[in-house]
N, C-alpha and C positions, 0 to 999 in steps of 0.2 A: 786824701791820702791815697797814694798809688798802691798797686798790688804788692810790690816788694816791701813797702813800709808796713802794710797790713800783716804780711808774713813775718816780718821781724817782730812786730808787736805781739803776735800770737806765740811766737817761739819764746819770747821773754816771759809771757804769762805761763806757758807750759813748763818752762824750766823752773820757775819759782814754785809752781804747784808741786812738781816732782821733788824739788829741794825740801819742801815742807812735808813730804811723805803723804800727800793727799791724792786720792783717786779722783777722776773726773766727777764721779757720782757724789763724792763727799763735798767737793767744791760746789757742785750744783746745788746741793741741799743748803749749804751755808749761804749761797747767793740767792736762793729762791728761783733758780733757773733750772732748765732741763740739762741732762747730760749732753744732748745734741747741741744745745746752745753753747755750752762750754767748748765742745769739740770744734764748732764753727769759728769761735773766737780764736782758739789755739791754732787752727789751720789757716788763719788769715782770711777767712771767707766772710767774716762779720766783725765790725767794730761796734762795741756796745755803746748805747747812749751814755751821755756824760754821768748821769746818776748811777747807773750800773757800773760804769768804768771806775768811778771813785770808790764805790763799795768794794769792787774787786781789788783795788789797791789797798784798802783797809784790811780786807780779809787776808790778802797775801803779804801785807807789810811792804808794799812798794809804792813809790810816788808816781802815780799815773801821769800827772801833768809833766813831770820831769822826763819820763819815758817818751811821751809824745813830743816834747820839745827836742829831745835828742834825735828822734826819728826825723822830725822836720828839719833839723840842722843837717843831718846826713843827706837828706834829699836836696837841700840847697847846695851842698858841696859835691854832689855826685857829678861825675864827668859823663856827659852824653857822647856815645860813640855811634856813628852812623853817617848816612849820606848827607 
């Protein structure tokens, strides 16, 4: 997954967390992670391992495999501009 896709993934996670009215600390407690780990995921600096990703989807009520498939599809359809 490239950096742009990681960023989009993180923004989706953050948007859903905010939509649910959760602070990073609250989500971290529900996930058994640290606030910094949640921040890195939301900032696109870290993609969680599959087990944590699936739990994140359950906690936030989103389908993580579908989100990842959409990001993969967007990468496939991206137009590369350059030399």
